[in-house]
LUMVO-860682 format. One record per residue: residue number from 1; residue in three letters; x, z, y of N, C-alpha, C in turn. Coordinates in pm, whole numbers, plus 50000, padded with zeros to 5 digits. Layout:
(atom NUM,'Ala',(X,Z,Y),(X,Z,Y),(X,Z,Y));
...
END
This chain:
(atom 1,'Met',(73616,75686,44732),(73603,75651,44592),(73461,75678,44543));
(atom 2,'Glu',(73404,75792,44582),(73267,75824,44540),(73167,75722,44592));
(atom 3,'Leu',(73186,75678,44715),(73094,75581,44775),(73102,75447,44703));
(atom 4,'Ala',(73220,75404,44665),(73236,75277,44593),(73168,75284,44457));
(atom 5,'Leu',(73187,75392,44383),(73124,75408,44253),(72972,75418,44266));
(atom 6,'Ala',(72924,75492,44363),(72780,75503,44386),(72720,75368,44420));
(atom 7,'Asn',(72789,75286,44494),(72741,75153,44530),(72730,75063,44407));
(atom 8,'Ile',(72827,75070,44317),(72823,74990,44194),(72706,75035,44106));
(atom 9,'Val',(72689,75165,44090),(72580,75217,44006),(72445,75180,44067));
(atom 10,'Tyr',(72434,75179,44199),(72309,75148,44266),(72273,75000,44254));
(atom 11,'Lys',(72371,74910,44260),(72344,74766,44266),(72340,74697,44130));
(atom 12,'Phe',(72376,74766,44022),(72378,74704,43891),(72304,74789,43788));
(atom 13,'Asp',(72237,74721,43694),(72176,74787,43579),(72277,74782,43466));
(atom 14,'Met',(72304,74896,43405),(72399,74904,43295),(72327,74956,43172));
(atom 15,'Val',(72325,74875,43065),(72255,74912,42942),(72345,74885,42823));
(atom 16,'Leu',(72314,74950,42713),(72388,74926,42588),(72345,74791,42531));
(atom 17,'Pro',(72436,74719,42466),(72399,74592,42404),(72294,74612,42295));
(atom 18,'Asn',(72226,74505,42258),(72122,74512,42156),(72175,74569,42026));
(atom 19,'Gly',(72096,74655,41965),(72132,74712,41835),(72213,74839,41841));
(atom 20,'Ile',(72261,74878,41958),(72341,75001,41970),(72255,75109,42034));
(atom 21,'Lys',(72250,75226,41970),(72175,75339,42023),(72272,75439,42084));
(atom 22,'Ser',(72223,75520,42174),(72310,75619,42238),(72366,75719,42137));
(atom 23,'Glu',(72295,75741,42026),(72343,75833,41923),(72464,75776,41849));
(atom 24,'Asp',(72481,75643,41852),(72590,75577,41780),(72723,75580,41856));
(atom 25,'Leu',(72722,75621,41982),(72843,75620,42063),(72938,75732,42023));
(atom 26,'Asp',(73066,75700,42016),(73170,75799,41988),(73220,75852,42122));
(atom 27,'Met',(73187,75976,42152),(73222,76034,42281),(73343,76127,42272));
(atom 28,'Thr',(73425,76114,42167),(73543,76199,42156),(73645,76161,42263));
(atom 29,'Glu',(73725,76258,42300),(73821,76239,42408),(73963,76240,42355));
(atom 30,'Ala',(74051,76166,42423),(74193,76167,42394),(74262,76237,42511));
(atom 31,'Phe',(74346,76334,42482),(74410,76411,42586),(74549,76356,42617));
(atom 32,'Gly',(74588,76368,42738),(74718,76324,42787),(74733,76378,42928));
(atom 33,'Ile',(74790,76299,43015),(74797,76339,43156),(74656,76344,43214));
(atom 34,'Thr',(74573,76247,43173),(74432,76247,43208),(74350,76243,43079));
(atom 35,'Ile',(74225,76282,43088),(74137,76277,42972),(74061,76145,42976));
(atom 36,'His',(74061,76074,42863),(73987,75950,42853),(73924,75940,42715));
(atom 37,'Arg',(73835,75846,42699),(73767,75829,42571),(73860,75762,42470));
(atom 38,'Lys',(73846,75797,42342),(73926,75734,42237),(73883,75591,42213));
(atom 39,'Ser',(73753,75563,42220),(73704,75427,42198),(73644,75373,42327));
(atom 40,'Ser',(73645,75243,42341),(73593,75179,42462),(73442,75185,42467));
(atom 41,'Leu',(73388,75190,42585),(73244,75186,42605),(73206,75043,42636));
(atom 42,'Ile',(73119,74986,42555),(73076,74849,42575),(72934,74852,42632));
(atom 43,'Ile',(72916,74794,42751),(72785,74791,42815),(72757,74651,42866));
(atom 44,'Ser',(72630,74622,42887),(72587,74498,42950),(72551,74531,43094));
(atom 45,'Val',(72603,74451,43186),(72580,74474,43328),(72505,74355,43386));
(atom 46,'Ser',(72400,74384,43461),(72325,74278,43529),(72292,74324,43669));
(atom 47,'Pro',(72290,74231,43764),(72260,74270,43902),(72116,74318,43915));
(atom 48,'Arg',(72098,74417,43998),(71964,74473,44023),(71907,74399,44144));
(atom 49,'Phe',(71786,74347,44130),(71724,74273,44241),(71620,74354,44311));
END
């Protein structure tokens, strides 16, 4: 699993869409069986050449 995730991070550039700053992100968590974010993370993905 770690190798698959590392490969995705290595081969793609992930950035926030235009107009959104990192300070604007809501990083609160929702608890349950697993911990996940309350709001979705929206990113732009492009292949790294």
